[in-house]
C-alpha positions in Angstrom: 106.4 49.5 13.4 110.0 50.6 13.6 109.9 50.5 17.4 108.6 47.0 17.4 111.4 45.9 14.9 114.0 47.6 17.1 112.7 46.0 20.3 112.6 42.6 18.6 116.2 43.0 17.2 117.4 44.1 20.7 115.7 41.2 22.4 117.3 38.7 19.9 120.7 40.3 20.3 120.5 40.2 24.0 119.4 36.5 24.0 122.3 35.7 21.6 124.8 37.0 24.2 123.7 34.5 26.8 126.1 31.9 28.2 126.0 28.5 26.4 127.1 26.6 29.5 127.0 28.3 32.9 129.4 26.3 35.0 129.8 27.2 38.7 133.4 27.3 40.0 134.4 24.4 42.2 136.5 25.2 45.4 137.5 23.6 48.6 140.0 23.5 51.4 141.5 20.8 53.5 143.6 20.2 56.6 145.0 17.0 57.9 147.6 15.3 60.0 147.8 12.2 57.8 148.7 11.8 54.1 145.6 11.8 51.9 144.3 12.0 48.4 141.6 14.6 47.7 139.4 13.8 44.7 136.6 15.8 43.1 134.8 15.8 39.8 134.2 18.7 37.4 132.0 18.7 34.2 133.6 21.7 32.4 137.0 22.9 31.0 138.7 25.2 33.5 141.8 26.3 35.4 142.7 24.4 38.6 144.7 26.5 41.1 145.7 25.8 44.6 148.3 25.6 47.3 149.5 23.2 50.1 151.6 24.3 53.1 152.9 23.0 56.4 155.4 23.9 59.0 157.7 21.5 60.8 160.3 21.7 63.5 162.3 18.8 65.0 159.6 18.6 67.7 156.4 18.9 65.8 154.7 19.7 62.5 154.1 17.9 59.2 157.0 17.1 56.8 155.5 16.9 53.3 157.5 14.5 51.1 155.5 15.0 47.9 152.5 16.7 46.3 151.0 15.3 43.1 148.2 17.0 41.2 146.4 14.9 38.5 149.4 12.6 38.4 152.0 15.5 38.0 154.6 15.6 40.8 155.1 19.2 41.9 158.8 20.0 41.6 158.5 23.4 43.3 157.9 21.9 46.8 160.3 23.8 49.1 161.4 21.5 52.0 162.9 22.7 55.2 161.2 24.2 58.3 158.2 25.2 56.2 156.8 23.3 53.2 154.9 25.1 50.4 153.7 24.2 47.0 151.3 26.1 44.6 149.9 24.9 41.3 148.0 26.0 38.2 146.8 23.6 35.6 144.4 23.8 32.6 141.9 20.9 33.2 139.3 19.0 31.2 136.1 17.5 32.6 136.7 14.5 34.8 138.1 13.5 38.2 140.8 15.8 39.7 143.2 14.5 42.4 145.5 16.2 44.8 147.7 13.6 46.6 149.7 14.8 49.7 152.3 12.5 51.2 154.4 13.1 54.3 154.9 12.4 58.0 153.2 14.0 60.9 155.4 14.8 63.9 153.4 14.8 67.2 150.1 15.6 65.5 151.4 18.3 63.1 149.1 19.3 60.2 149.2 20.7 56.7 146.6 22.8 55.1 145.6 23.5 51.5 143.0 25.0 49.2 142.0 24.6 45.6 139.6 26.2 43.1 138.6 25.4 39.5 137.2 28.3 37.5 135.5 27.6 34.2 136.9 29.0 30.9 134.4 30.4 28.4 133.4 28.0 25.7 134.1 29.1 22.1 130.3 29.0 21.3 129.8 31.6 24.1 132.3 34.0 22.6 130.7 33.5 19.1 127.2 34.2 20.4 128.4 37.3 22.1 130.0 38.6 18.9 126.9 37.7 16.9 124.8 39.6 19.3 127.0 42.7 19.2 127.1 42.6 15.4 123.3 42.4 15.3 122.9 45.4 17.6 125.5 47.3 15.5 123.7 46.5 12.3 120.3 47.7 13.7 122.0 50.9 14.9 123.6 51.5 11.5 120.3 51.0 9.7 118.5 53.3 12.2 121.2 56.0 11.7 120.8 55.9 7.9 117.0 56.1 8.1 117.1 58.7 10.8 
């Protein structure tokens, strides 16, 4: 009987530590010789990270004039012979946009990449703690009886 109770308590505890909302990360990359707006949708809270870069000389390349992420102009864009901007934002469900503006010189290109990783929901953390407490309680009872 005790073994069955312990097995049942363990099964319940393990099921309580499951993920409430398993969201897959969203990622992508891009390269272009024209200004463009990249848009994508997410259905979870997360962290958006990414970077955009280009090289330009007087004879060729891509001169980035601005990079805007979700309506926020990136102020750390470093102009000159090479252009680089990186970003990190906490984001909510909805449409994300990365807007790159600039001028191509003789077919020059820019490249970039982004990723959105989900953050754990509060319910997930609560369920994990409840599961650990249940396992600890079963172990304490077993130790007292043992």
